[in-house]
N, C-alpha and C positions, 0 to 999 in steps of 0.2 A: 505492500498500500503505500502510494506516494500521495500526501497531501503538504500545501505551503497553507498557513493560514495568513490572514492578510490582518496589517496591523498590530495591536496588542491581542490580537487573540491567541488562545493556548488550546492544542487539540489531545485530551485525556484516552487512554483505556481505563475503564473501571478495573478496579483489582476484585479477586475473589471475594464475594460473604460468606461471614461464618455459617457451617452448616448445621451448629450447634448451639444450645443456649447453653448460659453457665451452669446451669444444673444439669445439663447430660441430655436433653432433649434435643431430639433429629427434628429439623424442620424443613419440611416440603418444598420446592419450587416457590409454590404460589403461598406461602407463607414469608417468604424472606424477602428484608427489605433491599431495596438497592447500593450498593455501596457507596459510602462516600467520600471515597478514598480513591485516585487514579494515580497513573504513571504519566508522565508529557510523553508524547510521542512525536510532539512537532511543535515550535512556536514562531511566530510574526516577527516579522522585522522590527516592530517597535511603532509605538503611535506618533504622527508626524504632529510636531508642535507649533505655534505660531510661526516660530523666529526657523524653522524651515530644516529645524535637526530633528534625530528621531530620540524617542525615550527609551529606553535600558531597558528589556523584558529580564525581571528579577530571578525567573526558574528557565532551566537549561533540560533539555530531552534528557531521560533516565531518572530525573527526580521523581519523588513519590510526594502527593498534596493532600489537601484535605479540600471538599469546595461544600455550599451548601446545598442542600436538598433542592431546591429548586433551580438551581444557578446552571445555566448552559444550554444547548441544542444538543439532543439526541439525532445523530446521523448515523448510517448504515453505510461503510464502504466498503468496496469487497468482500462482502459475507462478513464483515467486524464490525461491531456499535463502536461507536466514539462518542464522545463528550466533547462539545465547542465551547467554552467559553471567554470571557475577558480577562485578561488578569488580575482584574479589578475583583471577580469573584473567585477568586483564588485566598482561602481562610489562611493556609499556613503549607510550611513542607516540612515533611519529618523522615526521619531515617529508621 
């Protein structure tokens, strides 16, 4: 898959969700919430500022990030579901 987001947008693939609860109950697919964690697979070139320069993107390809429940737009590209969102919708980076 090859995608280049525009401006300050970021493309993520969702990370796998938990299959069990803390008590050990196995959840069926229909009961699982979509994960709010993702891995960055592509970044844009940055938002064009009024002075003609571009802002710097704070995340890079391969980083794991957290994002809001209703953030971004889900699309399917080459059979793979990805989330495209603005950089400002990313809540944080974790390791």
